[in-house]
C-alpha positions as CSV (number, residue, x, y, z in Angstrom):
1,X,40.2,-15.7,78.6
2,X,39.4,-13.2,75.9
3,X,37.0,-14.2,73.2
4,X,38.4,-14.3,69.6
5,X,37.1,-11.2,67.8
6,X,36.3,-10.8,64.1
7,X,39.3,-8.5,63.7
8,X,41.6,-11.2,65.2
9,X,40.2,-13.8,62.9
10,X,40.9,-11.4,60.0
11,X,44.5,-11.0,61.3
12,X,45.1,-14.7,61.5
13,X,43.4,-15.5,58.2
14,X,45.4,-12.8,56.4
15,X,48.7,-14.0,57.9
16,X,47.8,-17.6,57.0
17,X,46.9,-16.7,53.4
18,X,50.2,-14.8,52.9
19,X,52.2,-17.5,54.5
20,X,50.5,-20.2,52.4
21,X,50.8,-18.3,49.1
22,X,54.4,-17.4,49.8
23,X,55.5,-21.0,50.6
24,X,53.4,-22.5,47.7
25,X,54.8,-20.1,45.1
26,X,58.3,-20.7,46.3
27,X,57.7,-24.5,46.1
28,X,56.4,-24.2,42.5
29,X,59.4,-22.0,41.5
30,X,61.9,-24.4,43.1
31,X,60.2,-27.4,41.5
32,X,59.9,-26.0,38.0
33,X,62.6,-23.3,37.3
34,X,66.3,-24.0,37.8
35,X,68.2,-21.5,40.0
36,X,69.4,-18.5,38.1
37,X,66.9,-19.2,35.3
38,X,64.4,-16.7,34.1
39,X,61.1,-16.8,32.2
40,X,59.9,-13.6,30.4
41,X,56.2,-13.0,31.2
42,X,55.8,-9.4,29.8
43,X,58.5,-8.5,27.4
44,X,61.2,-6.2,28.8
45,X,59.1,-5.7,32.0
46,X,58.1,-8.8,34.1
47,X,60.0,-12.0,34.6
48,X,59.9,-15.0,36.8
49,X,63.6,-15.3,37.9
50,X,64.6,-18.0,40.4
51,X,67.3,-16.8,42.7
52,X,68.4,-17.7,46.2
53,X,68.9,-14.6,48.4
54,X,71.1,-14.9,51.4
55,X,70.2,-11.3,52.3
56,X,67.1,-9.3,53.1
57,X,64.3,-8.0,51.0
58,X,65.3,-6.7,47.6
59,X,68.9,-8.1,47.9
60,X,70.0,-6.0,50.8
61,X,72.4,-7.2,53.5
62,X,73.8,-10.2,51.6
63,X,75.1,-13.2,53.6
64,X,73.6,-12.0,56.9
65,X,71.3,-14.9,57.4
66,X,71.9,-15.4,61.2
67,X,71.4,-11.7,61.9
68,X,68.3,-11.6,59.6
69,X,66.9,-14.7,61.3
70,X,67.1,-12.9,64.7
71,X,65.6,-9.7,63.2
72,X,62.7,-11.8,61.8
73,X,62.0,-13.3,65.3
74,X,62.1,-9.8,66.8
75,X,59.8,-8.4,64.1
76,X,57.3,-11.2,64.7
77,X,57.3,-10.5,68.4
78,X,57.0,-6.8,67.7
79,X,54.0,-7.3,65.4
80,X,52.2,-9.3,68.2
81,X,53.1,-6.6,70.8
82,X,52.0,-3.8,68.5
83,X,48.7,-5.6,67.8
84,X,48.1,-6.0,71.5
85,X,48.9,-2.5,72.6
86,X,47.7,-0.3,69.7
87,X,44.0,-0.8,69.9
88,X,43.2,0.6,66.4
89,X,39.7,-0.5,65.5
90,X,40.1,-1.0,61.8
91,X,40.0,-4.1,59.7
92,X,42.7,-2.5,57.5
93,X,45.0,-2.4,60.6
94,X,44.5,-6.1,61.3
95,X,44.9,-6.9,57.6
96,X,48.2,-4.9,57.5
97,X,49.5,-6.7,60.5
98,X,48.5,-10.0,59.0
99,X,50.4,-9.1,55.8
100,X,53.5,-8.3,57.8
101,X,53.3,-11.4,60.0
102,X,52.6,-13.7,57.1
103,X,55.5,-12.3,55.1
104,X,57.9,-12.3,58.1
105,X,57.0,-16.0,58.8
106,X,57.4,-16.9,55.1
107,X,60.9,-15.6,54.8
108,X,61.8,-16.8,58.3
109,X,60.9,-20.4,57.2
110,X,63.2,-20.1,54.2
111,X,66.1,-18.8,56.3
112,X,65.6,-21.5,58.9
113,X,65.3,-24.5,56.6
114,X,67.2,-23.3,53.5
115,X,69.7,-20.8,54.9
116,X,68.5,-18.3,52.3
117,X,65.2,-16.9,50.8
118,X,63.8,-17.9,47.5
119,X,63.0,-14.8,45.3
120,X,61.3,-15.0,41.9
121,X,59.3,-11.9,41.0
122,X,61.4,-9.7,38.8
123,X,60.1,-6.4,37.5
124,X,62.5,-4.6,35.1
125,X,65.0,-2.3,36.9
126,X,64.0,-3.6,40.4
127,X,65.6,-6.3,42.5
128,X,64.0,-9.8,42.5
129,X,61.5,-10.3,45.4
130,X,58.8,-12.7,46.5
131,X,55.2,-12.7,47.9
132,X,56.5,-12.3,51.5
133,X,58.6,-9.2,50.6
134,X,55.6,-7.7,48.9
135,X,53.3,-8.4,51.8
136,X,55.6,-6.9,54.3
137,X,56.1,-3.7,52.3
138,X,52.3,-3.3,51.6
139,X,51.5,-4.1,55.2
140,X,54.0,-1.4,56.5
141,X,52.6,1.2,54.1
142,X,49.1,0.5,55.3
143,X,50.2,0.6,59.0
144,X,52.0,4.0,58.4
145,X,49.0,5.5,56.7
146,X,46.7,4.3,59.6
147,X,49.1,5.6,62.3
148,X,49.2,9.0,60.6
149,X,45.4,9.0,60.4
150,X,45.1,8.1,64.1
151,X,47.7,10.8,65.0
152,X,45.8,13.5,63.1
153,X,42.5,12.2,64.6
154,X,43.9,12.5,68.1
155,X,45.4,15.9,67.3
156,X,42.0,17.1,66.1
157,X,40.4,15.8,69.3
158,X,42.9,17.7,71.5
159,X,42.3,21.0,69.6
160,X,38.5,20.8,70.2
């Protein structure tokens, strides 16, 4: 049995924090703001708007909950497989995968128990989203940057 490394602990803590924050904020929104209601936080820019989203992040693929649930399961499995096979020794890598996993789990829980996802962060001229959506996007951006960095590092090693 492999010992648990510091990087794996970072991965699980990050995923847990994202999942916890996501579910807690959705609970607060559901408990305090009626569906389709909005609170202005920064005039003409930032709102808390409670909506139920039967689609994917940012309102894409409306009413595709069964397909999106399957995709979420596949994404979670892929995160674990990627984490296992790509041995990138970087805390940023493990944080990014934790962000993606926590976000995927947060939205999966909503889809499974509610049949739709609770969204509430509304920035002017942008679709309403949630903590899970943000974490997934930020996590993927970090992973892409790290993969490019690894690619260029390997290319440099090959040339020398």
